[in-house]
N, C-alpha and C positions, 0 to 999 in steps of 0.2 A: 730318280727318286724312288724310294722304297715305299711300298703300299701294303696293305694289309686287307684281307677280305672281311667284311663285316657281316652283319646278319644276312641272313636269305631276303633276298629282295632288295637290298641296299647297294649302294655302290662303294667302292673301294675309299678307303680313308688312309691318312697319313699316318706313319707310325710317330709316336712321341719322341722328340729330339733326345739323343745322347747327351748326359750331362758332361760337362767338359771336366779334365783331371782337378782343377782347382776347386770346382764346386763339390767333386766328390771327397776330396780331401777336407774341405771344410764341414760337410756333413758328418764325416767320420769323426773329426775332433769334437764336434758339438756333441755327438752321440757318447764320446768318453768322457767329456766334461760333465754331461748330465748326469751319467753312470757315478762318476767320482763324487759329484754334488750330494746325490742321494745316498751313497754308501759311506763316504768318509766325513762329509761336512758336519754330522751330528757330533761325531767324535771331536773335531776340531773344537766347535762350540761350547763342549764341557770340558775341555782339556784345561783350561785355566784353573778350574776347581782343583784338579788333581795334582797340578803342578804346585800350587799354594798349599795344599795338603800335604804333599810329600816334603816340602820344604820347611813349613812351620808347623806340622803335625808329625807326620811318620818319622822323619829324621830324628827330631828330639825324643821321641819315645824309644826309639832304637838306641840312640845315644844315652839316654837316661838309664835304660837296661844294661848297657855296657859299664856304665859308671857304678852302678850297684853291686857289680862284681869285682870292684876294686877297692882299695884302701886309699881314700881320696881326701886328704885334709889340707886345706887352705893355709892353716898355720904350721904345718910340716910338710913341705912339698918333698923332703926328702924320704918320708915314709910311703910315698905312693908305690903301689905295686898291686899285683893281683892277689885278691881275697879270695875267689871262688864264691861260696855260699855262705862264707862267714859272717857277712852283713844279715843274712836271712836268719842264721841260727841265733844271732844275738837278738835279732827283733822279737822273734817268737818267746823269748824268755825277758823281754823288757817290759817291766811293770808299767813304765811311762807310757809306752804304747798302747798297752791293753786298757790304761786308764783313760786315754784319749779317745780309743775305740768306743768305750763305754760311754763316755761323755757325748760323743758324735751320736750315737744311736740314741741315747737318752734324751737329748734335746729333739732329736728327729721325732720321737712318740710324743713328746710334750707339744711340739710345734705342728706337726703335720695333721694330727687327728682333728683339732678345733679349725685349723686351716681350711681343709678339704670341705668340713662339715660346713662352715661360714660361707665358703665359696659357693657350694652346692645351693644352699638355701638364697642366697643373693642373686645366682643365676636364674633360680626359679622365679623371682620375683621380678627380674628385668625381662623374663620371658613372657610375662603378662603384658596386656595393653594398658601403658601408663601414659602419663603427659610427660612430655620432656624426656621421653626413653633414651634418645641418642645423648643427651647431657649426662643422664645417670651411667651411661654405658662408658662414656670416655671419662667419667669423673672417677670410677673405680681403678681406672688404670694411672691415675696420678701418682700414687705412692710408688709403682714399679718404675716410673720414667725419673723419679726423684734420686739424685746422687745418693749412693748407698753410705758413703762416708759421712756426708752432711746428716742423713737420717739418723745414723748410728749415734753421731755426737749429740743430736738434740735428744735421744733417748736416753744417753748417758745422764744427760741433766735431769731429764724426768725422775731416774731411779738415783738420783743422788741422796745420800743418807739424811742429810740436815734438811735440806730446803727443795728437795724434790717433790714433784707434783704427786707422784704415787704415795709417798710417806704421808705428805698433806692430806690427801684423801683417806688414807688408813686412819689417820688422827680424827679426821672429821666424823667417821662412823665409830669412833671409840675403840679402835685396835691399836696396837703397839706398832711404832715404826719398824722397818725391817731393813737390816744391812743386805742390800742385795746383791753384792758381791762376796759376802762372807761365806755363805752356806752353797750348797750344790743345789738344793731345790730352788731357792731363791734366784740364782744366777741362772739357772736353766729357763726358768720363768720368765725372767726378764730379757733374756735372748730370744726366747721363742716367740714373745710379743712383737720384738724388732723384726724377725723373720716374717710372721704372720701379717703385719702391716703392710710389708713391702709385697708379699706374693699372693695374697688374698685375691686382690683385682686381677691379677694375671690368670690365676686359676678359675676366676668367675667367667672370664669371658672364653675359656676353653669351654667350659660347661655350657655355656650359654649357646655356643656355636653347635655343640652336640644336640642340645635340646631343641634347636631350630631347624634340625634334620628330620626330626620325629614328626610323621605324618599328622596332620590335625583331625583326619578322620578318626584316629585311635581316641583322642579326647571327646569328640563327638559322640562317639559310640558309648563311652564309659560314662558321659553326661546323661544320656539317654537312660542309662541303667541305673541310674541315681548316685553316683560317685561324685563327691565334692571336690573342690580343689585340691584339698590337703591330701584326700585318697588318691587322687589321680597322680599326684607328685610322688608318693612314696610307693605306689603300686604298679604305676606306668612309667614315670619319667626316669626314676632312679634304675630299674631293671634294664631299661632300653639302652641307657647311658654308661652300663656298667663297664664295657671296656674302655672308655675314656675315663672313668673313675680309675681303673687300675693302672692306666698309664700315667694319670697325674699323680698317683701314689708314688709309683718307681721313679718318676722325673723328680718328685719332691726328695725322695731318698738319695738320688745320686746328687741333688743340690746341696742336702745336708752333708753328705760326705765330703764335700769342698767348702764348707761353712769356715770362714776366714776372717773377714772383716768386722763381724759383729762381736765375737769374743775378743778380737785382739784390741778393738778401740773401746770396748766396755772395761778392759782391765784399767786400774788406776796406774799401774806400771806398764804403759804401753811399750816402752822400749824393750823391757824382759822378754815379752812374747811368752809368759808363762801360764797364761789363763786362769789366774788367781793365785792367792798365796800357798794354797795347796793344790793347784792345778785342778780345781773342781769345775772350771769350765773350758778347760783346754781341750781343743778339737785335734782331729788327726792332721788337717791342714797346718793348723797352727803349729803342732809339734814338729811337722817337717820343716816349716820355715825357720823355728828355732834351731833345729838340729842342724840345718844347712848353712845358715847365714848368721846365726849367733854363735853356735859351738864350732862353725866352720868344718863339720864333717859331711862332706858332700855325698860321700858313697854310701853312708849309713843312711842319709836322707833319701837318696835315690832308691834305695831298698824299699824304705816305707812308701814311696811313691808308687812303685811297681806293685806293692801288695794293695795299696789302694785302687790301682788300677784294676787289678784282677776282681776286687769285690764289686767295682761298679759294673764291669763286664758281666759277672754273675747276676747282677741285679737286673741289666739290661735283657739278659737271656730269660730270666724269669719272668719279665715284662713282656716279651715276644710270645712266650709259652702261653701265659694267662690271657693274653690279649686274642690270641688265635682260638683258643678254646672256647673262651666266652662269645667270641664273634660268632663261632660256629653254633652257639647254643647248647655246647655240651656241658 
């Protein structure tokens, strides 16, 4: 039997037994599996997202870019062929596209400014100690979870010419009724109200989450200095959540660039998808739908989609730039 010499003054002790080959192999495989688990398992767990994104996000995007470089008409398959940049050259000289882009940004301005302002004020109220706070916080989200088609059809009845509630209220205060679908300003106002009704609650919860991350010690110090609730809100809360405000502004811009259902269902002639008799509230998304599935010109519609995609990416880049600078306090 093999023995080893212990400490001074101690007797000899036995050496630890040598593990068998099967035990050594099991130990090696366990170490390898542990390293594999730590090194590769996180990638395996997140891989389903990238697989789904590649199939339903990246591939359609690339395929749409290829289509935008072709002459692809569903009503004339024989005319299919390589067009190069012809669709893009035609697009930048198309008055309908610039009109739709103007309408899109116009509705964005009319809708987003009051939307974010009202959401900011509501978030400030919900951030205070109120009774049934949870009920109010859940209540502001109800319009967002309402089906957008149902709410748009209801607002279409509200802004009806003869018996709409909006014109009845105007008559009650001594004003003339308005043909909400006839003029640019009136149709923009009506669609903006639809958009604001849906999105104000969602923006409110985003602002509320940002406000609750602000330390209460700041408000206590401001109260000791004599600042009232309104002064605290505009001088402390709003500057401290400025990056969140910038984020929501850009998110609202991106959402407005994709505005489709409201102008489509608000039009009296929904099947035409023209955005009014003079295209006074036709958005870019509505024009893409009409070009691709009404005029059957998929190549030209794909070019519009890619220009819209570039605009959205540019807005996202501006959002990241502003958020980083404001977050660093520069």
